[in-house]
N, C-alpha and C positions, 0 to 999 in steps of 0.2 A: 814756198809754194803752198797755196791753200788747197785742201782736199774738200770733196763734197760727197754727200750721200744722195743727192737729188737725182730723180729720174723725170723725164718729160714724156708725155703721151705713153704711159706705161701702166701695166696692171700686174701686181704681184698676187698670184693665186695662192690659195691655201696649200700648205705643205702636204706632200703625199702621205705622210704618216700622222696627220692631224687626227687626234682621237675623237673629235666631235663632228657630227654631220650637220650641225647648225651653229650659227654664231652665238657666242655666249659672252656677256660682259664680265671682264675679270673681277674677281672679288675685291671688295674694298677692305682696307686694313688701316690700322693706326699709322704705320709707316707705309705709304703707297709703293707698290711694286713697280717695276719697269712697265709691265703689261698694263697696270691700272693707269699709270701716267700717260703712256702712249694712247690708250683708249680715250681718256679724258681730253687730252690736248687735241686729238683729231675729231672726236665726236662733238665737242662743244662748238667747233667752228669748221664744218666740212669745207674743204677747199680754201681754208683760211691760213694754213701753214704749209711750208715746204717740209720735206723730210729733214733737211738740215735744222729747221726750226724745232721740229719735234725732238730730234736726237739731242740737240744742245739744251733745250729747255728741260728735258728729262734729267740730263746730267746736272744742270744748274739747280734744279729743285732738290735733287737728292744730295747735292754737295753744299747746299745752303748759300749759293752765290746768286747775284742778281741776274735774271734772265735777259736783261737788256745791256749787260756789260760787254761792250764791243771788244775790249782787250781780251777778256777771258774767252770769248767766242773765237777770236782769231787764233789764240793759243790752242784752244781745243781742236780746231780744224787744221792746225799746222802739221798734224799727222793723220793718217788714214783712220777712219772710224767705220764700224759696222753700219750697214744701211738697214732699212726697214725690212729687208728680206730675213733678217735675223730676229725680228720682233716676235715676242710670244703671241701677238695677235694672230699672225698667220700660221704659226707653228702649233699652237695649243688651243686657241680660242675660236677658230673658224671664221676669221675676218680676212677678206681680200682687201688690197690697198690700191686704189686707183689714183694715178698721178695725171693731172691735166697738162695742157700745153705750157702752162707757166710753172709746172713742177709742184703745184699745190696738191695736197693729198686728202682723200676721203675714205672712210670705211665702207666696205660693201659686204653684207652678210652672205655667206656662201650659199644659203638656200634661197636667195632672192632672185627675182627676174633680172635685176640690174647686174648681178654677178654673172649670170649666164650670158647676158649681152656683152659685157666687157670681155669675158673669157673667149667669146667667139669673134670679137672685133679684129679684123685683119689690119686695121689702120694704126694700131698701137702695138708697142712691144709687150711681150709676155715673158714672165719668169715665175718661178715658184718660190714660196717662202722656203727657207732652209729646213731640212729634215732635222728632227730632234735626235734621231738615232741613225747610226750608219746602216746601210742596207745589208 
């Protein structure tokens, strides 16, 4: 059975304990972090990738395997994987994640008008990014 991390018509709001009041690009480093890879993959093509694409490509880039390897991707999703609710983008860096009707994802800065519009939209599902600390 194949698992998925995709959402459709959904908005992942910033975590309640996010330490920043505005969106911040994750810092670049010699070995890119998960946050930096998530940011790059989504920001370079808004609504160009699904959550599954972002999660697998991040894994593939860090593991040094081809991002278009269908066998590795099937093996990767043969077990459940954390969705973008666990991404550092919503937990630490102040980014909301909007998933369109096809499941493709885009970044939404928490201080933006778009964030307020998505957060108030009754036509889509709403959830928060996971907290970094227990309450």
